[in-house]
PAZATOR-929677 format. One record per residue (C-alpha): residue number from 1; z, x, y. Coordinates in steps of 0.2 Angstrom, whole numbers. Example, Ala and Ser with C-alpha at 12.3 -4.5 7.8 and 13.67 -1.06 7.14 Angstrom:
REM residues 2
     n      c3      c1      c2
     1      39      62     -22
     2      36      68      -5
//
This chain:
REM residues 363
     n      c3      c1      c2
     1    -244     -24     -96
     2    -243     -32    -114
     3    -259     -35    -124
     4    -258     -44    -141
     5    -270     -38    -155
     6    -275     -54    -165
     7    -288     -59    -178
     8    -289     -65    -195
     9    -281     -55    -209
    10    -289     -39    -215
    11    -301     -37    -200
    12    -293     -20    -195
    13    -279     -25    -183
    14    -265     -14    -189
    15    -277       0    -192
    16    -282      -1    -173
    17    -264      -2    -168
    18    -261      14    -178
    19    -275      22    -169
    20    -268      16    -152
    21    -250      21    -154
    22    -249      33    -168
    23    -234      22    -173
    24    -237      21    -191
    25    -238       2    -192
    26    -241      -3    -210
    27    -260      -7    -214
    28    -263     -14    -231
    29    -277     -24    -239
    30    -268     -41    -241
    31    -265     -55    -229
    32    -249     -56    -219
    33    -245     -38    -221
    34    -239     -39    -203
    35    -225     -52    -201
    36    -215     -47    -186
    37    -226     -40    -172
    38    -226     -21    -171
    39    -225     -15    -153
    40    -232       1    -147
    41    -233       9    -130
    42    -248      20    -126
    43    -251      30    -110
    44    -267      26    -100
    45    -279      41     -99
    46    -281      46     -81
    47    -289      63     -78
    48    -284      62     -60
    49    -266      65     -65
    50    -270      81     -74
    51    -279      88     -59
    52    -265      83     -46
    53    -253      91     -58
    54    -263     108     -57
    55    -264     106     -38
    56    -246     103     -35
    57    -239     113     -50
    58    -228      97     -52
    59    -213      98     -64
    60    -216      81     -71
    61    -232      70     -74
    62    -230      51     -78
    63    -245      41     -84
    64    -245      22     -83
    65    -243      13    -100
    66    -249      -2    -109
    67    -239     -11    -123
    68    -249     -17    -138
    69    -242     -30    -150
    70    -249     -30    -167
    71    -248     -49    -172
    72    -249     -56    -189
    73    -266     -62    -195
    74    -270     -80    -193
    75    -278     -93    -205
    76    -285    -111    -203
    77    -271    -123    -200
    78    -260    -111    -190
    79    -257    -124    -176
    80    -249    -135    -190
    81    -238    -121    -196
    82    -250    -114    -210
    83    -247     -96    -216
    84    -237     -88    -202
    85    -245    -100    -189
    86    -229    -104    -179
    87    -224     -86    -178
    88    -242     -80    -174
    89    -243     -93    -160
    90    -226     -89    -153
    91    -230     -70    -152
    92    -246     -73    -143
    93    -236     -83    -129
    94    -227     -66    -125
    95    -242     -56    -120
    96    -253     -57    -105
    97    -270     -54    -113
    98    -278     -54    -130
    99    -287     -41    -140
   100    -296     -51    -153
   101    -302     -40    -167
   102    -317     -46    -177
   103    -324     -39    -192
   104    -342     -32    -191
   105    -343     -21    -206
   106    -347     -24    -224
   107    -335     -17    -237
   108    -333     -24    -255
   109    -316     -16    -256
   110    -308     -25    -241
   111    -305     -43    -244
   112    -311     -56    -232
   113    -300     -72    -232
   114    -316     -82    -231
   115    -326     -72    -244
   116    -339     -67    -231
   117    -342     -57    -215
   118    -346     -68    -201
   119    -338     -63    -184
   120    -343     -79    -175
   121    -335     -90    -188
   122    -320     -79    -187
   123    -319     -81    -168
   124    -321    -100    -170
   125    -307    -101    -183
   126    -295     -92    -171
   127    -301    -101    -155
   128    -299    -118    -164
   129    -281    -115    -168
   130    -277    -109    -151
   131    -285    -124    -144
   132    -276    -136    -155
   133    -260    -129    -151
   134    -264    -130    -132
   135    -269    -148    -134
   136    -252    -152    -141
   137    -244    -143    -127
   138    -254    -152    -114
   139    -251    -169    -122
   140    -232    -166    -120
   141    -234    -160    -102
   142    -245    -175     -98
   143    -233    -187    -104
   144    -219    -179     -94
   145    -229    -179     -78
   146    -235    -197     -80
   147    -217    -202     -82
   148    -212    -193     -67
   149    -227    -199     -57
   150    -219    -216     -55
   151    -206    -209     -43
   152    -217    -195     -36
   153    -235    -199     -31
   154    -238    -181     -26
   155    -239    -177     -45
   156    -256    -186     -46
   157    -265    -169     -42
   158    -256    -161     -57
   159    -260    -175     -68
   160    -278    -174     -64
   161    -278    -156     -67
   162    -270    -158     -84
   163    -283    -171     -88
   164    -297    -159     -84
   165    -289    -145     -95
   166    -287    -157    -109
   167    -306    -162    -107
   168    -311    -144    -108
   169    -301    -142    -124
   170    -308    -158    -131
   171    -325    -151    -130
   172    -319    -136    -141
   173    -319    -124    -126
   174    -304    -113    -122
   175    -294    -118    -107
   176    -300    -102     -97
   177    -317    -110     -97
   178    -312    -124     -86
   179    -319    -123     -68
   180    -303    -122     -57
   181    -299    -116     -40
   182    -288    -101     -37
   183    -273    -112     -34
   184    -277    -122     -49
   185    -278    -106     -60
   186    -261    -101     -53
   187    -254    -117     -59
   188    -263    -117     -76
   189    -257     -99     -78
   190    -239    -106     -79
   191    -242    -119     -92
   192    -242    -106    -106
   193    -258    -111    -113
   194    -264     -99    -127
   195    -282    -101    -124
   196    -280     -98    -105
   197    -276     -80    -109
   198    -291     -68    -105
   199    -299     -60    -120
   200    -307     -44    -126
   201    -317     -44    -142
   202    -314     -28    -152
   203    -329     -27    -164
   204    -323     -17    -179
   205    -338      -8    -186
   206    -341       5    -200
   207    -339      23    -198
   208    -358      26    -197
   209    -360      14    -183
   210    -346      20    -171
   211    -355      14    -155
   212    -360      -3    -163
   213    -378      -1    -155
   214    -388      -5    -170
   215    -376     -18    -178
   216    -383     -36    -178
   217    -366     -43    -180
   218    -360     -34    -164
   219    -374     -41    -154
   220    -370     -59    -160
   221    -352     -56    -154
   222    -359     -49    -137
   223    -369     -64    -134
   224    -355     -76    -138
   225    -343     -66    -126
   226    -356     -66    -112
   227    -357     -85    -114
   228    -338     -86    -109
   229    -337     -71     -98
   230    -327     -60    -110
   231    -330     -42    -114
   232    -334     -33    -130
   233    -329     -16    -136
   234    -337     -10    -152
   235    -327       3    -161
   236    -323       9    -179
   237    -304       7    -181
   238    -303      18    -196
   239    -312      32    -186
   240    -301      29    -171
   241    -286      31    -182
   242    -293      48    -188
   243    -297      54    -171
   244    -279      50    -165
   245    -273      63    -177
   246    -283      77    -169
   247    -277      88    -155
   248    -287      90    -139
   249    -300     104    -144
   250    -303      96    -161
   251    -306      79    -153
   252    -318      87    -141
   253    -328      95    -155
   254    -328      79    -165
   255    -335      70    -150
   256    -349      82    -149
   257    -353      81    -167
   258    -353      62    -165
   259    -363      63    -149
   260    -351      52    -139
   261    -342      55    -123
   262    -326      45    -125
   263    -317      36    -139
   264    -317      18    -142
   265    -299      17    -137
   266    -302      24    -120
   267    -316      10    -118
   268    -303      -3    -124
   269    -290       3    -111
   270    -303       2     -97
   271    -308     -15    -102
   272    -290     -20    -102
   273    -288     -15     -84
   274    -304     -24     -79
   275    -298     -40     -89
   276    -282     -41     -80
   277    -289     -35     -63
   278    -278     -19     -62
   279    -279      -3     -52
   280    -269      12     -51
   281    -262      21     -35
   282    -255      39     -36
   283    -240      48     -29
   284    -241      67     -29
   285    -229      81     -25
   286    -221      96     -33
   287    -207      86     -41
   288    -218      73     -49
   289    -236      67     -50
   290    -237      48     -56
   291    -249      34     -58
   292    -243      16     -53
   293    -251       1     -60
   294    -254     -14     -48
   295    -265     -30     -47
   296    -280     -28     -37
   297    -277     -35     -19
   298    -259     -30     -19
   299    -253     -26      -1
   300    -245      -9       3
   301    -227     -15       5
   302    -228     -23     -13
   303    -236      -7     -20
   304    -221       2     -12
   305    -210     -10     -21
   306    -216      -4     -38
   307    -208      12     -34
   308    -192       5     -27
   309    -187     -11     -20
   310    -179      -2      -5
   311    -197       5      -1
   312    -203     -13       1
   313    -189     -20      11
   314    -189      -6      23
   315    -208      -3      23
   316    -214       5      39
   317    -231      12      35
   318    -241      21      21
   319    -249      38      23
   320    -264      36      12
   321    -279      46       7
   322    -292      42      -7
   323    -291      54     -22
   324    -309      60     -20
   325    -307      64      -1
   326    -291      74      -6
   327    -301      84     -19
   328    -314      88      -6
   329    -300      97       3
   330    -295     106     -13
   331    -279      95     -14
   332    -274     103       2
   333    -265      88      11
   334    -263      98      28
   335    -282     102      28
   336    -285      84      25
   337    -274      79      39
   338    -284      91      51
   339    -300      82      45
   340    -293      65      49
   341    -294      60      31
   342    -276      54      30
   343    -274      36      36
   344    -259      27      42
   345    -259      10      34
   346    -248      -5      38
   347    -242     -21      30
   348    -259     -29      28
   349    -267     -15      19
   350    -274     -19       2
   351    -271      -4      -9
   352    -287       3     -18
   353    -289      12     -35
   354    -286      30     -33
   355    -276      30     -17
   356    -264      44     -15
   357    -250      37      -6
   358    -233      42       3
   359    -223      28      10
   360    -212      28      25
   361    -197      16      26
   362    -181      12      34
   363    -165      14      24
//
């Protein structure tokens, strides 16, 4: 799973990236500090892995991961190549979803490219450049399809869909706002439209407002996000970067002092999972405990294929138990079997989040 961290220059993108990955990406107070995207891999927190590790005394634990791309700051005119526009837009094409960082804090020492803090104006600037880029892409695709239509009338449906997407963009709305059927969304997904990618708005607040609860700017962002069906995570990138340097016990004490239960980064990861409709199933045993990420609705054979292609090809059935049910038995799989909690699931079973699974297959 690849998420691109985007936004205007100096809104805290690289600081947030550092907090997420501890990769040491340069974070400086001037535009275009980031030219080539920094890439970092972060493990997804999952307390179930730690519990299963203790139960099975496993030799190895493997968490699922997310790749974050710290992409160069954007300015007006990026769709026409202004600033690092072409690079910026090209790098966004490589990710599955967008974490759009918006500045919701006042700080005279941190330069804002527009000279004022207005998160909705910042969002509008970025969205407009993505929309303008998409309009050019759609125009080229429409011309190609219209030309091919002369010899293949079955392309009329595609041409109609392209027209509807162009109409949405022409209204100043992102392509993801278009009312499409599931089949049409699958087609649109393959067009490479930047504004079709799902978005999380990361509202970057001051250290004294870590939760963003009393920040009027954050509320404006939340209202805007709600209007387009997106999510908002309010966090302080600077504080998250400091938290990332602490060990487990220090972090726990810091959380208690701040009166919070989890970091903004953990909330961001959960939002990312919801955004892409992802879940995790688990495999557990003495050799290894591991989380595997799949799309919600994935059938058992395809989930088995995430482990090894042979598992999918020769799939027979999946022995499955919900994590919570296994824990009710103290992690004792034999006891769970006695109680009838272990199920045999076939090829049509849709894997659920937290399923602990063992796959049987023909070699």
